[in-house]
C-alpha angles and dihedrals in degrees: 000000000000126000112219092235126168097265093048090049092051091046092053093046091047093049092049091046093048092049099041101039094065090048092051092045091046091051091050092048092048091049094048093045092048092049091048092046093049092048090047091051091048091050091048090049092049091048092051094046091045089050091050091048092050092048093049093048093045090048090056092045091048090050091052090046092052092047091050090048091052090047092049091050094046119114096238094053091045089051091046090062088066098043131089124213113267135147093244090064096057096119092049093053091043089057089046091053091048090052090051091049090053093068092050095087124164096236095060096042099231108161102180141004122205122201112198121196106200096183094055095027100233135126130209126198141142089295097054139254128335136170115240091234089062095038112116097217101036089135088069087056091052091048092054092045092055094054115104098225120086091209123029144152122229138177119224135181093227141019122269086238121066090210095069115097098198095082091111084087128050115273120229111209133192114200124194122183118214132258088033115243091010118139089212106046120196096197149356139228113213118190120193124202121179110233092232087068088069091058088078088067095052123097113267093208116104095193093087099049136254119326116212132179119206126190124233089277091053092252116147111254102173141350129193091238126042089229121042116233090231137051128271089249089063091048091050090051091051091050091050090052090049092052090055094050118090097188119100093223140012144099139265142172122251117204109185110165112325095330127096125204131182114220124199114188139183126186118213117231088200100067104351092251117154120228115201137189113193120186129171110245090220088072090054093045092050090072090046091052090054089051090046091053091053091048090049093054091047091047093051090053092049091046092053090050091047092050091051092049090046093054094048094043093047091055091051092048092047095054096081091047091052092048091048092048092048090049095049095043097034092129096045118078099158093112096051110138093014129107105251136185100236098187093048092052092044089049091051091048092049090047089054091049091046091049091053090046091049091050090050091047092048091049091046092049090046091052091045090050091049090047091049091049090050093048093047090049092050093047093049095045093043095247095130125072114242090235091057098047098084094046095046095045090051087064089067092043095257120140109204092192093057095078131066101197136040135184138168123222123193125197126201129177111246098210142330092210110120093016131105090249133087134207092266088063093060097101092046091050092050089052090051091048089050089054091050090051089051091052097044099046115056115241091241090062100050148030122240112304110240138189121233113186106301096348137080112221129192129182111215128196136181147171099221116151094240136026089240091061090050089049091054091049093051095047094045090050090050092050091048092050091049091051095048094047090053091046098051103026101025088229131138113223136181122217127207120202124199128215115284113253138181104221125059091220088074091064093103092059089047090052091053090049090055091052090052093045094055091053087063093059086087085076093054139052123270121283094040128165108204132183125202087237092060101054096051095205093187094065107118110206123136113236119229109228114227096238095165093057090047091052092049092051092049091048092052090049090054092051089044095234102150095173092068096043099068097060090042090052091050090053092047094055092043088055097049092043090053097042098043112097096186142017095260093057090050092050091048091051092050091046091049091053090047090052089050090056091049091049092053090049092051094044091055093051099257120139121229087222088066089065104033102038109169096338122118115274111292094229090060091049091048095052091047092064116106107200139040091241091054092048093049092046092047093051091048095049101035102036118010102043094048090047091049089050091051093048090046091053092046092046092051092052093045092050091051092050094047094047090048092052092048091050091051091050090051091049091050099040104032090120092055132071092269116169139180090252093053090052091047092050091049092050093039095237134120113266092235090053090051089048093053092049092051090047090053099041101033098026088228140078126259094256093047093052092046091050093048092050093048089049089053091052090047092054091049091051091047091052101040107029141045094227112143119254093240090053090051089050091050092048091051090052098251111153092210129029088220090061089053092049093048093047092047092049091048092055103034100029093237139065121263090252092053090046091052092047093048096049093041089058090049091052093048092052 
């Protein structure tokens, strides 16, 4: 027993829709195609019949035209154009009349032929002779004469002759001027055909609509029926449509009021007449409606069958869903008697199961990852017994015997100086580097990348045929990692590579080799990739310490010349990097240089506390540096530049004191034989050293300053005393008064006597 639940309802509706919709669409398509086909066939039939009608009518008209041409070219008609009417020419005109009667055959429908002599102004027809002056419709003759064409068809309401009794219909006339193609005609032949004669050439069948012939002015010439089956308004609308159409043939629909008509038309190139076939579309659609009714009955039958099959099929399809639902919700009967959405509830139940399964899988993967990280850490640090490695690694689905080659790579950040990161970001950066390693090296070539203190460590494995192939893989992977880290993190890293080994139990030794390798990057530039095989740590050669460079650096520090220290320091580190054969020698050389700096500082009376302050011990900071560039920069900033500043400050104070003492000695002993050497001996300095200090502080030499001061004393004595010039010269230690006078005049521009006279006059005034 089925419950009409939501899914079953949707299944039934869908099955019915799928089965009935094609039937409905097919019925509509068949009906539309049938209607279009029928209309197309009717239009084709009308076009063919209209074509046949046009050809028959034009054939008759062409026959009449040829007969009239022959008559116009005949000898008797040509002669008649030069003759006047007279009784003596009775036989001639009788023959002429007979010839005119001969072209009026029954099959072509010609009712009358008029011969007009323009030179003699007479007209001849079936009713005899008449002068144009007495002719009732002579204006028609004048109208035809004024037309440009030599041969033309026209449609008139009445005959040119008042004797004809067929004027109830339109008259079709053919006019030929004679001679033909002459610009000055002498006569005319006028043939008259009643329009009802053309009805014989129209189709007698009424199944294909009404056939109508219009003249070149869209006037109705003939219709198949005397009375059209539609109103004059419809005919006017059709004519208006025809006037707006430029094509010579075609079809269109006319929709005047609530009626629809299909119009097929052809325009004659012979005389510009228009042939029409007009049929009500209701007659066409009647056949379509019969076809549609048959299709409808057939469709209803198919629909009933489809509905039955849909109901039965839906029940059969629904059975597995019902069984599944009853099985899943066997213990839940809360929805009994209610319409339920089985698939929705099954979906919710499966989502719940999937969610639980996903949680369990995530927890399992997390535990496996933690377990793998723990095992890798133990293997690398030697915390797992070799006998337990295979068993433990099998727990994380890792077969240690599967691989032929192993290697350990260790990554350390060179420096954070000049980057957007700080020391507190170090752990985060190592984690990012570990992720990059995981992306760059496929999982089947490595174990889980781990972080040990300030290093990122990865255990690689491979099955290459030779150790050289494995070496190429390891080095190319290291280069790729280095490139990607610089690309994404803008960091420079160094990578240490261990020896390549064949058993995973040797991973601890490989890890220690990587640690040793990365210590040697101090001897290289940043972004290095070093292998334990490249550094050759066992090479035993004693390094020669660059003492001369050290002495030059220390000397420049003492004289506080910072500009010369930087290139000397570059040369010093280049020397120890080149000469060091192992990491220990390099560290000893750096420590020795550091101790030399400290010794200079202590010898000159500086305290190490002045530099360090509350920072950690400098030796610890120095040995924590990772690269040569960092070490050199640290020594320059932390040691050399502060020492240079201290020496500079001390030197400035010392220079000022020395220069002050020398100046005081000059002021006190200017009247003695004081010299630079005597001052230097007194102050216990070298004369050249004293000279440099005076040059720097006083911007003049010892002798220049002494001479200027003695000159100052001389001018004071000349102004304020009456001491003789030779006594002044003697007091100022000049050997000869003339030397004093020459020297005074060279500097002041006048002799001492002139100077005294000048300044004495000034004082008196």
